[in-house]
C-alpha positions as CSV (number, residue, x, y, z in Angstrom):
1,X,41.6,63.6,-56.0
2,X,38.1,63.2,-54.7
3,X,37.6,60.5,-52.7
4,X,35.3,57.6,-54.1
5,X,32.1,58.0,-52.7
6,X,32.1,54.3,-52.3
7,X,35.0,53.9,-50.5
8,X,33.8,57.0,-47.9
9,X,30.2,54.7,-47.1
10,X,32.1,51.6,-46.3
11,X,34.6,52.6,-44.7
12,X,31.7,55.1,-42.2
13,X,30.0,51.2,-42.3
14,X,32.8,50.5,-39.7
15,X,34.5,53.2,-38.2
16,X,31.9,53.1,-35.3
17,X,32.7,49.0,-34.8
18,X,36.1,49.1,-35.3
19,X,37.7,51.8,-31.9
20,X,39.4,49.6,-29.7
21,X,39.1,46.4,-31.4
22,X,41.1,43.1,-31.1
23,X,42.4,41.2,-34.2
24,X,39.6,39.3,-35.5
25,X,39.2,36.1,-33.1
26,X,38.1,33.7,-36.1
27,X,41.5,33.2,-37.1
28,X,43.3,36.6,-35.7
29,X,45.8,34.4,-33.8
30,X,48.3,34.6,-37.2
31,X,48.3,38.6,-37.1
32,X,49.8,41.3,-35.5
33,X,48.0,43.9,-35.8
34,X,44.2,44.3,-36.3
35,X,43.0,44.3,-39.6
36,X,42.7,48.3,-41.2
37,X,39.2,49.3,-40.9
38,X,38.3,50.1,-44.8
39,X,39.9,46.7,-45.8
40,X,37.2,44.9,-43.2
41,X,34.1,46.3,-44.1
42,X,35.1,46.1,-47.9
43,X,35.8,42.6,-47.5
44,X,32.6,41.5,-45.4
45,X,29.8,40.1,-46.8
46,X,27.0,40.4,-43.9
47,X,25.5,43.7,-45.7
48,X,23.5,40.9,-47.7
49,X,24.7,36.9,-47.3
50,X,22.6,37.7,-44.0
51,X,19.1,36.8,-45.7
52,X,21.2,32.8,-46.0
53,X,20.7,32.7,-42.0
54,X,17.8,29.8,-41.9
55,X,19.9,28.5,-44.2
56,X,22.8,28.6,-42.0
57,X,21.1,27.6,-38.7
58,X,19.9,24.6,-40.1
59,X,23.3,23.8,-41.3
60,X,24.7,24.2,-37.5
61,X,21.9,22.5,-36.3
62,X,23.0,18.4,-38.8
63,X,26.6,19.6,-38.6
64,X,26.0,19.5,-34.4
65,X,23.7,16.7,-34.2
66,X,26.0,14.4,-36.5
67,X,29.1,16.0,-33.9
68,X,27.0,14.3,-31.2
69,X,26.1,11.1,-33.2
70,X,30.2,10.2,-34.1
71,X,31.4,11.3,-30.6
72,X,33.0,15.0,-31.1
73,X,30.3,16.9,-29.0
74,X,28.7,16.0,-25.5
75,X,25.1,16.1,-25.2
76,X,25.1,18.7,-23.1
77,X,26.8,20.7,-25.6
78,X,24.5,19.8,-28.5
79,X,21.3,20.7,-26.8
80,X,22.8,23.6,-25.6
81,X,23.9,24.7,-29.1
82,X,20.4,23.7,-30.5
83,X,18.7,25.6,-27.7
84,X,20.9,28.6,-28.9
85,X,20.5,28.1,-32.1
86,X,17.0,28.5,-31.6
87,X,17.2,31.8,-30.1
88,X,19.3,33.1,-32.0
89,X,16.3,32.8,-35.4
90,X,13.6,34.5,-32.4
91,X,16.0,37.3,-32.2
92,X,16.5,37.5,-35.9
93,X,12.9,37.1,-36.7
94,X,12.1,39.9,-33.8
95,X,14.7,42.6,-35.3
96,X,16.5,41.9,-32.7
97,X,20.0,40.9,-33.6
98,X,22.7,43.3,-33.8
99,X,24.5,42.6,-37.1
100,X,28.0,43.3,-37.3
101,X,30.7,43.7,-40.0
102,X,32.9,43.9,-37.9
103,X,32.5,40.2,-38.0
104,X,32.3,39.4,-41.7
105,X,29.8,37.7,-42.5
106,X,25.7,36.3,-41.5
107,X,28.4,32.9,-40.3
108,X,30.4,34.6,-38.1
109,X,27.9,36.9,-36.4
110,X,25.2,33.5,-36.0
111,X,28.7,32.1,-34.2
112,X,29.7,35.0,-32.7
113,X,26.2,35.9,-30.2
114,X,26.0,31.7,-30.2
115,X,29.3,32.0,-27.8
116,X,27.5,34.9,-26.2
117,X,24.7,32.8,-25.2
118,X,25.9,29.5,-24.1
119,X,29.6,30.1,-24.1
120,X,32.2,27.4,-24.8
121,X,29.7,24.7,-26.4
122,X,29.4,27.8,-29.2
123,X,32.6,27.4,-29.9
124,X,32.6,24.1,-30.4
125,X,30.1,23.9,-33.6
126,X,33.2,24.6,-36.3
127,X,34.6,21.2,-34.8
128,X,35.1,19.4,-38.0
129,X,34.1,22.1,-40.9
130,X,34.9,25.7,-42.4
131,X,33.6,28.7,-43.9
132,X,34.1,26.9,-46.6
133,X,32.3,24.3,-47.0
134,X,29.6,25.4,-44.8
135,X,28.4,28.6,-46.9
136,X,28.8,26.3,-50.0
137,X,26.1,24.5,-48.4
138,X,24.0,27.2,-47.0
139,X,23.7,28.4,-50.6
140,X,22.9,25.3,-52.3
141,X,19.7,25.5,-49.4
142,X,19.1,28.8,-50.3
143,X,18.9,29.0,-53.4
144,X,16.8,25.1,-53.7
145,X,14.2,27.2,-51.3
146,X,14.0,29.6,-53.6
147,X,13.7,27.0,-56.6
148,X,10.6,26.2,-55.4
149,X,9.5,28.9,-55.0
150,X,9.9,30.2,-58.7
151,X,8.1,26.8,-60.0
152,X,4.8,27.3,-57.6
153,X,4.6,30.6,-59.1
154,X,5.6,29.3,-63.1
155,X,2.5,26.8,-62.7
156,X,0.5,29.4,-60.9
157,X,1.0,31.6,-64.0
158,X,0.8,28.9,-66.5
159,X,-3.0,27.8,-64.5
160,X,-4.0,30.9,-65.7
161,X,-2.5,30.7,-69.6
162,X,-4.8,27.5,-70.0
163,X,-7.9,28.9,-68.3
164,X,-7.1,31.9,-70.6
165,X,-6.6,29.7,-74.0
166,X,-9.6,27.7,-73.2
167,X,-12.0,30.5,-72.7
168,X,-10.2,31.6,-76.0
169,X,-9.5,28.8,-77.9
170,X,-12.1,29.9,-81.1
171,X,-11.2,33.4,-81.3
172,X,-9.3,34.0,-84.7
173,X,-6.4,36.3,-84.6
174,X,-3.9,37.2,-87.1
175,X,-0.1,35.2,-86.9
176,X,2.9,36.9,-87.9
177,X,6.3,35.9,-89.4
178,X,8.6,38.3,-89.9
179,X,5.7,40.7,-88.2
180,X,4.1,39.8,-90.9
181,X,1.1,38.7,-91.2
182,X,1.0,34.7,-92.1
183,X,-1.8,32.6,-91.4
184,X,-5.1,32.9,-88.5
185,X,-4.6,31.2,-85.7
186,X,-6.4,30.9,-82.7
187,X,-5.9,33.6,-79.8
188,X,-6.0,29.7,-77.9
189,X,-3.3,28.4,-79.4
190,X,-1.1,31.4,-79.3
191,X,-1.6,31.4,-75.1
192,X,-0.4,27.5,-75.8
193,X,2.6,29.0,-77.1
194,X,3.3,30.7,-74.3
195,X,2.0,28.0,-72.1
196,X,5.3,25.2,-74.2
197,X,7.8,28.3,-73.4
198,X,7.2,28.2,-69.5
199,X,6.7,24.4,-69.2
200,X,10.6,24.4,-70.2
201,X,11.3,26.9,-68.2
202,X,9.9,24.9,-65.8
203,X,11.5,21.8,-66.4
204,X,15.3,23.5,-66.6
205,X,14.4,24.6,-63.0
206,X,13.3,21.1,-62.0
207,X,16.7,19.9,-63.4
208,X,19.4,22.3,-62.1
209,X,17.7,20.9,-58.5
210,X,19.0,17.6,-58.8
211,X,22.3,18.5,-60.0
212,X,22.5,21.2,-57.1
213,X,21.5,19.2,-54.5
214,X,24.6,17.2,-53.2
215,X,25.8,18.1,-49.5
216,X,29.4,20.0,-49.9
217,X,29.0,19.5,-45.7
218,X,32.2,17.6,-44.2
219,X,34.5,18.8,-47.4
220,X,35.8,21.6,-44.6
221,X,38.4,23.8,-45.9
222,X,39.7,22.2,-49.2
223,X,40.8,18.3,-47.5
224,X,38.0,17.0,-46.0
225,X,38.9,16.3,-41.8
226,X,40.4,14.6,-39.5
227,X,37.4,13.9,-37.8
228,X,35.7,10.8,-37.8
229,X,31.9,12.3,-39.1
230,X,29.1,11.0,-40.4
231,X,28.5,13.1,-44.1
232,X,26.0,10.5,-45.0
233,X,24.2,11.8,-41.2
234,X,24.0,15.4,-42.5
235,X,23.4,14.9,-46.5
236,X,20.1,13.0,-45.1
237,X,19.2,15.7,-42.4
238,X,19.5,18.0,-44.7
239,X,17.6,16.4,-48.0
240,X,20.4,16.3,-49.9
241,X,20.3,13.6,-52.4
242,X,24.5,12.4,-51.4
243,X,27.9,13.7,-49.7
244,X,30.0,15.6,-52.9
245,X,32.4,13.6,-53.8
246,X,35.5,15.3,-54.1
247,X,36.3,17.9,-51.1
248,X,38.2,20.2,-53.9
249,X,35.6,20.1,-55.9
250,X,32.2,20.7,-53.0
251,X,33.8,24.2,-51.5
252,X,34.7,25.4,-55.1
253,X,32.0,24.6,-57.2
254,X,29.4,27.3,-58.3
255,X,27.9,25.4,-61.0
256,X,25.2,25.4,-59.7
257,X,24.3,28.7,-59.5
258,X,25.2,29.5,-63.1
259,X,23.1,27.2,-64.6
260,X,20.4,29.2,-62.5
261,X,20.9,31.7,-63.3
262,X,21.3,30.3,-67.3
263,X,17.9,28.8,-66.6
264,X,16.7,32.1,-64.8
265,X,17.7,33.9,-68.3
266,X,16.1,31.7,-70.2
267,X,12.8,32.7,-68.2
268,X,13.2,36.0,-68.4
269,X,14.0,35.8,-72.2
270,X,10.7,34.8,-72.3
271,X,9.1,36.6,-69.9
272,X,10.4,39.5,-72.2
273,X,8.5,38.2,-75.6
274,X,5.4,37.9,-73.9
275,X,5.6,41.3,-72.6
276,X,7.0,42.9,-76.1
277,X,3.5,41.0,-77.9
278,X,1.6,42.6,-75.4
279,X,3.2,46.1,-76.1
280,X,2.2,46.1,-79.3
281,X,-1.1,44.3,-78.5
282,X,-2.2,46.5,-76.6
283,X,-1.5,49.5,-78.8
284,X,-3.8,51.4,-80.7
285,X,-2.4,50.3,-84.2
286,X,-2.9,47.0,-82.7
287,X,-5.7,47.1,-80.7
288,X,-6.1,43.4,-80.1
289,X,-6.0,43.1,-76.0
290,X,-6.6,45.5,-72.9
291,X,-4.5,45.2,-70.3
292,X,-5.5,45.5,-66.4
293,X,-5.5,48.8,-64.9
294,X,-3.5,47.7,-62.1
295,X,-1.0,46.9,-63.7
296,X,-0.6,50.3,-66.1
297,X,0.6,53.7,-65.6
298,X,-0.2,56.9,-67.3
299,X,1.4,60.2,-68.1
300,X,2.3,62.7,-66.1
301,X,1.1,65.6,-68.9
302,X,-0.5,63.1,-71.6
303,X,-3.6,62.8,-70.2
304,X,-5.4,60.1,-72.3
305,X,-1.7,57.6,-71.5
306,X,-2.3,54.3,-70.5
307,X,1.5,52.6,-70.3
308,X,1.9,49.0,-70.1
309,X,5.0,49.7,-67.6
310,X,4.7,46.0,-65.8
311,X,5.7,44.5,-69.4
312,X,7.8,47.1,-70.3
313,X,10.3,46.5,-66.7
314,X,9.8,43.3,-67.4
315,X,11.0,43.5,-70.5
316,X,13.9,45.2,-68.9
317,X,15.3,43.8,-66.2
318,X,15.4,40.4,-68.4
319,X,19.1,42.6,-69.8
320,X,19.9,42.7,-65.8
321,X,19.0,39.2,-65.5
322,X,21.3,38.4,-68.7
323,X,24.5,40.7,-66.9
324,X,24.2,38.6,-64.0
325,X,25.1,35.2,-65.9
326,X,28.1,36.7,-67.1
327,X,29.0,38.7,-64.1
328,X,28.8,34.6,-62.7
329,X,30.3,33.7,-65.6
330,X,33.6,36.0,-65.5
331,X,33.5,35.3,-61.5
332,X,34.2,31.8,-62.4
333,X,36.3,31.7,-65.4
334,X,39.7,31.9,-63.9
335,X,39.3,30.9,-60.4
336,X,42.3,27.6,-59.7
337,X,40.8,25.3,-57.3
338,X,40.0,25.2,-54.3
339,X,38.1,28.2,-52.6
340,X,39.2,32.0,-53.1
341,X,37.7,35.2,-52.3
342,X,36.0,36.3,-55.1
343,X,33.9,33.5,-54.6
344,X,31.9,35.8,-51.8
345,X,31.1,37.9,-55.3
346,X,28.4,34.9,-56.1
347,X,26.3,36.4,-53.7
348,X,24.5,39.3,-55.1
349,X,24.3,38.9,-59.3
350,X,22.5,35.3,-57.7
351,X,20.2,37.1,-54.4
352,X,19.0,39.7,-57.4
353,X,18.2,37.3,-60.2
354,X,16.3,35.3,-57.8
355,X,14.4,38.5,-56.4
356,X,13.5,39.4,-60.3
357,X,12.4,36.2,-61.7
358,X,10.2,35.8,-58.7
359,X,9.1,39.9,-58.7
360,X,8.0,38.8,-62.6
361,X,7.0,35.7,-62.2
362,X,4.1,37.2,-59.3
363,X,3.1,40.4,-61.3
364,X,2.5,38.1,-64.6
365,X,0.9,35.4,-62.6
366,X,-2.0,37.8,-62.3
367,X,-1.9,40.3,-65.2
368,X,-1.7,37.8,-68.0
369,X,-4.8,35.5,-67.0
370,X,-6.7,39.0,-66.7
371,X,-6.1,40.1,-70.3
372,X,-9.1,41.1,-72.8
373,X,-9.0,40.1,-76.1
374,X,-10.5,42.3,-77.7
375,X,-11.8,39.9,-80.6
376,X,-13.4,41.7,-83.0
377,X,-10.0,44.0,-83.7
378,X,-8.2,40.6,-84.4
379,X,-10.5,39.0,-86.8
380,X,-10.6,42.0,-88.8
381,X,-6.3,41.7,-88.2
382,X,-6.6,38.2,-89.8
383,X,-8.4,38.8,-92.8
384,X,-6.1,41.2,-94.1
385,X,-2.7,40.6,-95.3
386,X,-4.4,37.5,-97.4
387,X,-3.7,35.3,-94.3
388,X,-5.6,32.5,-96.3
389,X,-3.0,32.2,-99.4
390,X,-1.6,29.0,-98.4
391,X,-5.0,27.6,-97.9
392,X,-6.0,27.7,-101.4
393,X,-2.2,26.4,-102.5
394,X,-3.1,23.3,-101.0
395,X,-6.5,23.3,-102.6
396,X,-4.7,23.6,-105.8
397,X,-2.2,21.2,-105.0
398,X,-5.0,18.5,-103.4
399,X,-6.3,19.4,-106.6
400,X,-3.0,17.8,-108.4
401,X,-1.7,21.0,-109.5
402,X,1.9,20.5,-108.1
403,X,2.8,22.7,-105.0
404,X,5.5,24.9,-106.6
405,X,2.9,25.9,-109.4
406,X,0.0,26.5,-107.1
407,X,2.6,28.5,-104.8
408,X,3.4,30.4,-108.5
409,X,-1.0,31.3,-109.2
410,X,-1.5,31.8,-105.4
411,X,1.2,34.5,-106.4
412,X,-0.5,36.2,-109.0
413,X,-3.6,35.4,-107.4
414,X,-2.6,38.0,-104.8
415,X,-0.9,40.4,-106.2
416,X,-4.3,40.8,-108.2
417,X,-5.8,41.3,-105.1
418,X,-3.0,44.1,-104.0
419,X,-4.3,45.8,-107.5
420,X,-7.8,45.5,-106.8
421,X,-8.2,46.0,-103.0
422,X,-9.6,42.5,-101.8
423,X,-9.4,40.0,-100.1
424,X,-9.1,36.2,-102.0
425,X,-12.4,35.8,-99.4
426,X,-14.1,38.1,-101.2
427,X,-12.8,37.7,-105.0
428,X,-15.9,35.9,-107.6
429,X,-15.3,33.1,-108.7
430,X,-15.1,34.8,-111.5
431,X,-11.8,36.4,-110.6
432,X,-10.5,32.6,-109.7
433,X,-10.8,31.0,-111.8
434,X,-8.4,33.4,-114.1
435,X,-5.7,31.9,-112.8
436,X,-7.1,28.4,-112.1
437,X,-9.8,27.5,-113.8
438,X,-9.9,24.3,-111.8
439,X,-11.0,26.9,-108.5
440,X,-14.2,25.4,-108.0
441,X,-17.6,26.7,-105.5
442,X,-16.0,24.9,-102.9
443,X,-12.3,26.5,-102.7
444,X,-14.4,28.8,-100.1
445,X,-14.8,26.7,-97.6
446,X,-10.8,27.0,-97.2
447,X,-10.0,30.8,-98.0
448,X,-12.7,31.3,-94.4
449,X,-10.6,32.4,-91.4
450,X,-13.0,29.5,-89.8
451,X,-12.2,27.1,-92.8
452,X,-8.5,27.7,-92.3
453,X,-7.9,27.5,-89.1
454,X,-10.0,23.8,-88.9
455,X,-8.0,22.2,-91.3
456,X,-4.9,22.6,-89.2
457,X,-7.0,19.6,-87.2
458,X,-3.7,17.5,-85.7
459,X,-1.7,17.8,-83.0
460,X,-0.1,20.7,-82.0
461,X,-2.5,22.7,-85.3
462,X,-3.8,25.0,-84.3
463,X,-7.8,23.9,-84.8
464,X,-9.8,24.8,-81.9
465,X,-10.4,20.9,-81.2
466,X,-6.8,20.7,-81.1
467,X,-5.7,23.0,-78.7
468,X,-8.8,22.1,-76.4
469,X,-7.4,18.4,-76.5
470,X,-3.6,20.4,-75.7
471,X,-4.9,22.3,-73.2
472,X,-6.4,19.0,-70.8
473,X,-3.1,16.7,-72.4
474,X,-1.0,20.8,-70.8
475,X,-3.1,20.3,-67.4
476,X,-1.7,16.6,-66.5
477,X,1.4,18.2,-67.3
478,X,2.7,20.8,-64.9
479,X,5.9,20.6,-63.1
480,X,5.3,19.8,-59.0
481,X,6.7,22.0,-57.1
């Protein structure tokens, strides 16, 4: 049977480092033989978790300061550790740090290098903690920072939407239900609908941080530690609101990652809905908007093509983020307390979700505010499909006709319009009176597109003045990253 390429790659990545290697020094005292080379590479995570090196070092510094504060670590050892960790950051950022798969993960790579630099003091850093609480702390620190980046990008996109909505507050377009022309709205009003979707995403992201922002550090492997640690000190040092209340839960909880991925999936769903409309609107059949050339591509065979690749890719990447959420839910669904090796698989879907969301928002923040509105095409489309039919029904109700009767009258008028190829606003007063003799000349005030949108002059309505008020309020409600 052919050898699995995935297995071969893993094995090859470890062979050069595995020659003459002793059992892993971080836990090998219990074992009588060294780990199989394939198993060692298969269980390692350093290739993807090295991205949290800053958070790992930040957490280690706080832990070292705490150990010195409670008398477990001498002043000299604490200073050596802090200086050594600073040196390691410099090496990593200069590209001079030698990552090793034989050291499993980011934590052991950094600790091993620290010991090389400062000797036995480096071995004392891990006193009173485990990689279980260490990694749980690092991921929370990393995700907290990335959520701040995401919220800032969301707000940038929202500001662009507000500017676009303000510029197009009077631009009339058809509003749709079932993708059929329903009623006229303004393009500014539609952009504000996009804004509201993103506003919920921003507040959900912010809420996610509140529940995530507790410190697992000090929970150790699962039961806490016998050393006289000060968990409040490390929580404060790291910007957490409090220490996690239960040591078992602290090391095994990944709710914060699940919640973030769920929020990210909703956000990407919103970006995908926006993408769908941009793809449709930029097509020749709609021709409502023009996308910036820098966010489109051409065809290798059809020279006339201008393809909306960026919105299409965002629409596609939504499935990727949804898949990451399902992956994490499945990962956690059968795990007993406390930590299990399964949890190593939480990072790649989490990191991929972060990267995908940030990239998608970056693309949108520049592309969406630069949309070119083709106002005449939108206006012409809004005049099709009898979009002011509801306005005629409302007019008849104000004249005293029950709504259900008015609905029937307008339906007959529309049927006549379909036969004669006339919009309601194009019918003569005599033609309209055939359907209801209470119709007078003032009916044309409500049958125009301008009259229709102006009549929706209430909170949340599409009237241009209401759109401007909504924009002003929205600027005040933007989430602070």
